[in-house]
N, C-alpha and C positions, 0 to 999 in steps of 0.2 A: 504494500500500500504506500502511496506517494505522500510522505510526510510534508513535502513542499506545499501541498494544497490541503491535505486531509487534517493535519493536526495543528496548523498555525492560525493565529488570528489574522484578520485582514490587515491590521496595522503592521504585523510582522512581514507581510508580503509587500508593504508599501516601499516605493523607491522614489526619491525626489525627481520631479519632472515627468513622471509617468502619467499618461492620460488615456482614458477609454472613450473620449468623446472629442468632437470638434464643433464649436459653435460658430455660426456665421458672424461676420463683422457687424457691429452695432452702427447702423446708419442713422439712428435717431438721437444720438448722444446730445447734439446741440439743441434738440427740440423737446427734450424731456426734462421736467422740473426735477432738480436734484433733491434727494432726501436730506432732511435737516441733519447736521453733523452729530447732534446729540443722539440720533437714532442709529448711527453707523457704528460698526465694530471698530475698536481700536487696534485689534489684532485679527489676522485671518483665522478662521476656524481650523481646528486640528482635525483634518480629514485625511483618510488614507489616499495615497496616490498610486493607483494600479491601472494596468491596461485592461481592456475589456475581457480578453481571454482568461487572464488570471482571476478576474472578478467572477466570471461565469463558473470557472472550475471551483473556486472557493465556495460559492453558495450552493452549487450542485453537491459538492462533497459534504457540506454542512447539512443539507437536507437528507443525505444518505445516513447521517448519524442519528437522525430522528427516528423514533419508533412510533408507528401509527397503525391504525386498524387496517389500512390498505396494504401494509407490509407484513403483518403478523398477527397472531392470536393475542387478544387483549382481554383476559378473564378478570377484568377489574370490577369487582362488586361495588355497589353503591353509586356508581356513575353510569352504568349501562353504556359502556364504550363499545357500541356495536356498529357494524357496517351500515352506512346510510346510502341508499341508491343515488347515483349521480344525477338522475333525472330531476330529483328534488332541488339540487343546487342549480340546475339549468332553469327551472321554473322561477326560482328566487332571483335570478340574475337577468331575466328577460328585460330587454330595454323598455318595454311598455310598462313594466312594473318598477324596475330599479330607477327609472328616470322620473318618477313622480315626485312631486314636492308636497309635503303635508299641508302647506298653506294654500294649495290650489282650491278653487271653488268646488263645492261638493258635486256640482253638476258635471264636472270634468273628471271625477274620480269614482264614478259609479262602479266600474269593474273591480277596483280595489276594495271598495266597501262591500260589494257582493261577496268577494273572497273572505273578508272578515266575517260577514254574517253567516256564510255557510260553515265556516270553521266554528263559530260560536254555537250553532245548532248541532254540529257534529259532536263537539265535545260535551254538550249537554246530554245528548243521547248516550254517548259512551259512559259518562259519569253518572247518569241517572239524576241530573240536576235540572232545574227550571231555566236557568240562565247562566251565561258565562261572560266575564270580562276578559279581554285579551291584553289589558294595559300593563300589568306588571312585567318587568324586564327579566326576572329570574325567579327560581323556585323560592329562594329566601324572601324576596320581595313579595311573592305570592302569599307566603305564610303571613307576612306582616299585614298585607292587604286583607286577607281573610280574617285575621284577628281584629283588625280595625272595623270590618263589617260586623263582627260579633259584638264589639263594644258599642257600635252605633245602634245595633238592635236593642241591646239592654238599656241603653240610655234613652232610647225613644219611648220605652215603657216606664221611665222613671226609676229604673232599677240600677242605681249608680253604685251600689255596694258590691256588685259582682266584679271583683278585681283579681281573681285567681285563675290560673290555668293549670290543669293537672297534666303532667307529661310522664310517660313511662320511663324507667331507668335505662331502657334500651333504645331510646329515641335518637334520631339524628340530632346533632349538636345545634342545628339551626332552630329546632323547636323551642327550647328554652330561651335562646338568643332573641328570636322573633317576639316571643311573649314579653320579654324584658323591654325591648325597644318600643313595643306597643303600650308600655306603661302598666303591664300586668305582672302580678307576682307568680312565680313558678313554684308548684308543689309537685314533688316526685312521687310516683306510685311504683311499687316494686313489681318485678316479674316473677313468674313461677320458674322452676327448673327447666321447663320445656320452652322458655322464652316468651310465653304469652303473658298478658297482663293478669295480675292476681285480682280477681273480681272482689274477693272478700277484703283485700287490702284497700280496694278502691271505695267500697261502700262508706266507711266512716269519714272519708275525705270530702264527700259530697254534702255541701250545705249551701245556704243562700248567698255565700260569697264567691261561689265558683261560677265563672263565666263560660268555660268550655273545657273539654277534654280533648287533647290532641293525640291522634293515633296514626300509625302506619300499618297498612294491611295489604299484603303480608308484612310482618315486622322486619326489623333489621337483621334478624338471624334467618330470614327466609321462610318463616313459619306462618301459616294462615291463622289469624286470630278468630277461632271458632266461637268465642263467647261474645262477639260483637252485638248480636241482637239483645242479649241480656244487659250488656254494658250500656247500649243506647237507651234501653228502657229506664234504667235507674238514673242515668244522667238527665234524661228529659223529665223524669219525675221530680228531679231536684231543681228544675228550671234552667239548667245549663244547656249548651249546645255541643254537638259533636263535630270536631274538625278532622278532616282526612288529609294527611300528608301524602301527596301523590307520587312521592319519589319511587315507590315500588309498584306502580300501577301496571308495569309491563306484563306480568303473567295473568293479570285480571281481565285483559282485553277480551271482550265478548263473552266472558264467563261469569263475571260478577260486577255489579255497579255499586259504588259507595253510597249513592242515594238510596238504593234499595236496602242497604244494610242499616240505614238509620243515621247516616252522616248528613249534617245540615250545610256545611261549608267544606270546600276542598280546593286544592290547587293541583295543577298538573305541570310537570316539567316537560315542556314540549321537546326540549333538547335532549331528553333522555328517552322518552317513550315514542316520540313521533318525529324522529329524524332531524338532527342537526349535529354535525361534528362538534364534539364538546371538549376536545383536549385543551389543556391549559386554562380551564376555568370559564370558557365561554365560546361563542355567544350563547344566550339563553332566553327563555321566556317562561313565565309562570302564571298562565291564565287561572282565574279563580271562578269557581262555580258555586251557586247557592240554590237551596231548595225554594219552592214557591213561598212567597211572603217576604223574602229577603232581597228581592231584585233591586228595589229602590235604593238600597244602601250601597250598591256596587259603585266603584269610582266612575267619575265622568271622564270622557263621554262614552256612550254606548252606541253601537250601530243598530238601527231599527229598520225593518222592511215596511214600507208604506203600502196602502191598499192598491196603488197604481203600479206596484212592482219596483218602484225606485227605492233608494236607500238614503237615510239621513242620520245625522249625529244628534243624539238626545242628551241633554244635560238635566238630570233630575235634581230638584231642590232638596230632597232628602239624602242625596248622595254623601258619602264621606269626603268627597272632594276629588282631586286628581292625584294620582300616584306616579305618573310619568308624563312625559311630553307626548301629546297626540294619542296614538293608539298602540303603544308598545313597540316591540321589535318586529317590524313588518316582514323582513326577510326570513326570520325564523318561523313566523306564522305561515308564510307561503310554503316553506318546506314541509311543515306539518300537514297543511291542507293537501299538498301533492301526495304525501305519504298515505294519508287516509283515503283519498279518492282512488289512488292506484291500487291499493290493497283491497279496499272494499270491506264489507262486513265479514265475509268468509276469510279473507286474508288476515284481518286483524285477529280473529278468533284463533287462526292457525299460529300466528306469531306468539300469542300468550301460551298456547299449548306446547309449542316447541321450546320456548324458554324454560318451561317447567321440566319437560322431558330431558333436555340437555343437562340441566343442573343435577337432576336425580341420577342420570347416567354416570356422570363423573363421581358423584358422591358414593354410589354403590361400588364403583370400580376401585376406590381408594380407601374404603373404610377399614380394611384390614391392616393398613400401615399408618393412617392418620387418625387422630383421636376425634371422634364424632360426639360432641357433648350432648347434642339433641338428636335422638334416634327416631326421627319421624320423616314422613314424606315432606320434602321442601317444595317451595315454589321456584322462583327464578334464580335463587341464590342459596348458598348454605355456608356454614362456618365450621372449619376444623379448628381444634385447639392444639395446633402443632402436631408433631409426631407422637405416636403412641409410646414409642421407646424414648423416654426422656434421658436415659443414662448416657446418650451420645453427646449431650451438651449442644446439639445442633438446634438453633432457634428458628422461629418463623422468619426473622430477618435474614438468616443464612439461606434458608430455602428460597426466599424471594430473590436474593442476589444470584443464587445458582441458576435459577430459571433463565436469567438474562444470558447466560452462556449458551443456552440451547435455543435462543431466538424467540423466547416467549416473554411478554411483558409480565411483571409480577402482579398478582391479585392485590386487593386491599389487605393490609396487614395491621394487626393490633386494633382493629375495630370490627365489631362492637366491643365495648369495654367489659362485657359480661365475662369474657374469658381471657386468661393471661397471655396466651399465644395465638390469638385469633388470626385465622387465615380465611378470608371471605372470598369465595369463588363464584363468579357470575358469568357463565359462558355465553349468554344471550341466545336468541332464537336463530341468529344468522349463521352460526358455525356448523360445518358439516361433521358427520360422524368420524370421518378420517382425521380431521383436525383434532377432535376431542380424543380420539384414540392415541394420537401422537403426544398430546399433552399428558394423558394418563401414563403413557410409557415413560415420559421424562420424570414425572412426579414419583413414579415407582423407582426409577434409577437413582433419584436423589435420596430416597429413603434407604436404598441399599448402600449408597456411598456414605450416608450418615452413620451407618453401622460398621462398614468395613474400612473406610478411609475418611473419617469425619473432617480432617483438616482440609480436604479438597472443597468441601461444602463451606466450611467456616471462613476460608480465604477467598471465596468467590466474590465478585466475578473475575474471571481470568482473561477474557478476550474482548472486553468492551473498551472503547476509546478512553473512558475514565473508569478506574477500577473501584477504589474504596475511598471516596471523599469523606472528610470529617463533617458529618451532617450538622453537628452542633455549631461548629465554627462557621460553616456555610450560612447558617441561619443568623448567627449573632454578628458575624463580620463578613458580609458578602463582598466579593470583589466584582464591582459592576462597571468599572471603566478600565481602559487600557492604562491610564495613569496609575490606578490602584495596583494593577498587576506589576508594573515596572517598579513601583515603590516596594 
């Protein structure tokens, strides 16, 4: 491998006087008003000087260092890093859509508003809700918006003392964070050994100060919460509402709807379940759905279809206000609509089924070597608690690093916090049996190495461009500029 392009920074390739461009002469110099001197740089910017071919090779080799779902298996639980059909990207970048401006008159954006409306109705059908808003930019903002809807609902009834939100101990970290940002107090409810919410522990927590109970179903260990009907009953009897964290909606598609389970408010991560490449933390979208009677509290504006078939933006006086500019992340929403329309009802049902099948297939193939703390049929993901044989000293982190040597991205590790050596695996519905079999074989090889030659696993990775960085120092003292590196 050529270190000249593969391992160097672009600044290291820089040579004084090198250029990858040639601009025409400026014939307008005497006719253009000069910028004020106080706005001009006193020194030239420190930019690399390279020829075009060097630059092309540098960025091409940099891209080859990147691991992505288009290059290999990405069993990353909690983020649904699945393959997204390229047609969805094409639809989102159509000139007729990408060239729109949100300030255009409504009469000139009827096609875009129709797309919004169809997606709102589609998500309402999928979630079993009366109405959806597409405005929130991400799942966490969707959670915050949903909790704001719940607060607005209670306050509209003069019930201002409901200031608590009950969250399971296995919840995603955004749940308590969103509740706190919404000005609500977080109360934790314990889980049973099988990962589901302890109903008996929940009962005494429910009083007239509770605004809502937030739950994920299936939960963060991939287990379906079978007590939801009972939980919804006692929560509603206490005057509180049920909130559904849609992070794990993937396996539920076409099989079960949160609204039918008794949830009143929910959000959906479009970038997880409905197609948007989500590496690096974005882009995203977190539409929020509500049951009948809560529609008026949704953020402004909403898209409404009129009797003549045209579409308009509605601003409700009872709304909680605006949570984003305009109507959220349009490109992500177009990808989701394209995904839903191309798969159709039958395809969406199949996606949920295959996600569940693939997860259980891997789980059963590895349970003799990896510790399975919850021995039940899982949904789209499951959690191992490291290796069964703990005597080797090989940790979950070691296993994750060793996977990199075999061309697989590591799964989520050390989450959920219910188990000491959590290894969360989510294969998604898009992976073939052959890929799953190869992953299973590698995981079995790593377990064998852990027993026979544990140092090989503990010292991994061995063949990646960067081997074993100091994660703590990287977080506390990051090197973010070329000057920092030289220092």
